[in-house]
ZAMARGU-4260 file (C-alpha; in steps of 0.2 Angstrom, whole numbers, plus 5000, padded with zeros to 4 digits):
<rodrens>
0) 5514/4789/4960 | 5497/4793/4953 | 5490/4777/4960 | 5497/4780/4977 | 5489/4798/4977
5) 5472/4790/4971 | 5473/4777/4985 | 5477/4790/4998 | 5462/4801/4992 | 5450/4786/4994
10) 5456/4782/5011 | 5454/4801/5016 | 5436/4802/5009 | 5432/4785/5017 | 5437/4791/5034
15) 5428/4808/5032 | 5412/4799/5027 | 5413/4787/5041 | 5415/4801/5054 | 5401/4812/5047
20) 5389/4798/5046 | 5393/4788/5062 | 5375/4783/5069 | 5370/4792/5085 | 5364/4776/5093
25) 5380/4767/5091 | 5385/4759/5108 | 5402/4766/5108 | 5405/4785/5109 | 5420/4795/5103
30) 5427/4795/5121 | 5425/4776/5122 | 5410/4776/5133 | 5397/4763/5131 | 5379/4769/5129
35) 5372/4768/5147 | 5360/4753/5151 | 5345/4757/5162 | 5335/4743/5171 | 5317/4749/5173
40) 5307/4740/5187 | 5289/4741/5186 | 5284/4738/5204 | 5273/4723/5210 | 5263/4713/5197
45) 5254/4697/5195 | 5247/4691/5212 | 5255/4706/5220 | 5244/4721/5216 | 5253/4734/5227
50) 5243/4748/5233 | 5224/4749/5229 | 5209/4759/5230 | 5193/4750/5225 | 5197/4742/5208
55) 5211/4754/5205 | 5227/4744/5206 | 5245/4751/5208 | 5253/4737/5198 | 5243/4742/5182
60) 5249/4761/5182 | 5267/4755/5187 | 5269/4745/5171 | 5261/4758/5160 | 5272/4772/5167
65) 5288/4760/5166 | 5284/4756/5147 | 5282/4775/5143 | 5298/4779/5152 | 5306/4765/5142
70) 5300/4774/5126 | 5307/4791/5131 | 5324/4783/5136 | 5326/4774/5120 | 5321/4790/5111
75) 5336/4798/5120 | 5348/4784/5114 | 5348/4773/5130 | 5348/4755/5131 | 5333/4749/5142
80) 5329/4732/5150 | 5313/4729/5160 | 5311/4718/5175 | 5294/4714/5169 | 5284/4720/5153
85) 5267/4712/5157 | 5257/4708/5172 | 5267/4694/5180 | 5274/4692/5198 | 5293/4694/5199
90) 5301/4691/5216 | 5312/4705/5223 | 5327/4694/5223 | 5325/4691/5205 | 5323/4709/5200
95) 5340/4712/5208 | 5347/4697/5199 | 5341/4704/5182 | 5350/4721/5185 | 5366/4712/5191
100) 5366/4699/5176 | 5364/4712/5163 | 5377/4724/5171 | 5365/4738/5172 | 5373/4756/5175
105) 5358/4761/5185 | 5342/4754/5192 | 5325/4763/5193 | 5310/4756/5201 | 5293/4764/5197
110) 5279/4764/5210 | 5264/4774/5216 | 5260/4778/5234 | 5245/4776/5247 | 5242/4782/5264
115) 5228/4781/5277 | 5229/4800/5277 | 5218/4804/5262 | 5226/4821/5261 | 5243/4815/5258
120) 5249/4819/5240 | 5265/4822/5230 | 5280/4813/5222 | 5295/4807/5232 | 5311/4797/5227
125) 5320/4785/5238 | 5338/4780/5238 | 5348/4768/5250 | 5360/4778/5261 | 5364/4767/5276
130) 5383/4764/5270 | 5394/4779/5265 | 5398/4770/5248 | 5401/4780/5232 | 5386/4770/5225
135) 5375/4777/5238 | 5381/4795/5234 | 5378/4792/5216 | 5360/4785/5220 | 5357/4801/5229
140) 5363/4812/5215 | 5352/4801/5203 | 5337/4803/5215 | 5339/4822/5215 | 5340/4823/5196
145) 5324/4812/5193 | 5314/4822/5206 | 5319/4839/5199 | 5313/4834/5182 | 5297/4825/5188
150) 5291/4841/5197 | 5296/4851/5182 | 5285/4840/5171 | 5270/4837/5183 | 5270/4852/5194
155) 5265/4840/5208 | 5270/4843/5226 | 5287/4838/5230 | 5289/4827/5245 | 5308/4827/5242
160) 5322/4814/5241 | 5322/4802/5255 | 5333/4788/5262 | 5324/4771/5261 | 5328/4753/5265
165) 5318/4745/5251 | 5325/4728/5245 | 5328/4733/5226 | 5338/4749/5230 | 5347/4741/5245
170) 5353/4725/5236 | 5357/4731/5219 | 5375/4734/5215 | 5373/4750/5204 | 5366/4767/5208
175) 5347/4764/5211 | 5332/4774/5216 | 5313/4770/5219 | 5301/4783/5212 | 5284/4785/5221
180) 5274/4795/5207 | 5259/4800/5218 | 5245/4794/5230 | 5231/4784/5223 | 5222/4787/5239
185) 5221/4805/5236 | 5206/4809/5226 | 5213/4823/5216 | 5230/4814/5213 | 5221/4798/5208
190) 5211/4807/5195 | 5227/4813/5187 | 5235/4796/5188 | 5220/4788/5179 | 5225/4799/5164
195) 5238/4792/5152 | 5244/4809/5147 | 5249/4812/5166 | 5258/4796/5167 | 5267/4801/5151
200) 5272/4817/5160 | 5279/4806/5174 | 5288/4795/5162 | 5296/4810/5153 | 5302/4817/5170
205) 5310/4801/5175 | 5318/4799/5158 | 5325/4817/5158 | 5331/4815/5176 | 5341/4800/5171
210) 5348/4809/5155 | 5353/4824/5166 | 5362/4812/5178 | 5372/4804/5164 | 5376/4821/5157
215) 5383/4826/5174 | 5393/4810/5175 | 5399/4810/5157 | 5401/4791/5156 | 5394/4777/5167
220) 5405/4774/5181 | 5406/4756/5182 | 5418/4757/5197 | 5402/4761/5207 | 5394/4745/5203
225) 5403/4735/5216 | 5397/4729/5232 | 5409/4728/5247 | 5416/4711/5253 | 5405/4703/5267
</rodrens>
């Protein structure tokens, strides 16, 4: 009998210990949710420089901002995969394939803007909305969360959440957005974008927006990650 009580006491203590010291970054939560997987897409790269102003190339600030965003997301406990982590060219089709192959919960593409109008300024976030799918409604919600936190962090002009037909947000199966973090053709905004501290503010805003989106939705809704039959 004493031996039985001793064994039961050991089991109880072991259970309490494992519960109290369960690591925060474990992939499974108490509710059975899997830690969300975010695919970050640094726009352009390699032979595709994106927008430019003199020797100031969009592709360079895209990758810096995406890497900073990755750091902030991982600090919040998210799993992150990059479509590119260095200056190489990745076709748009391949970027979509990466997100699909890893079964990403969301896809976020990082870009910076340009315009013939040198006065154009501000941040905008795009989502694909041409079909009334649950995924597209989720993309709009994600876009709103990201833009809100971006403006909070940077105090930049908000150009709003907009519908767009970009390949990477149209062809992905999961909720997807494309961030335009400001205009490199606007002298005041370009001066900010040249500063790593400002890019880190943008990155933190994106990460916080993603975090808010998942908090609103509790668990990744994988039923959204399905494309309709052709």
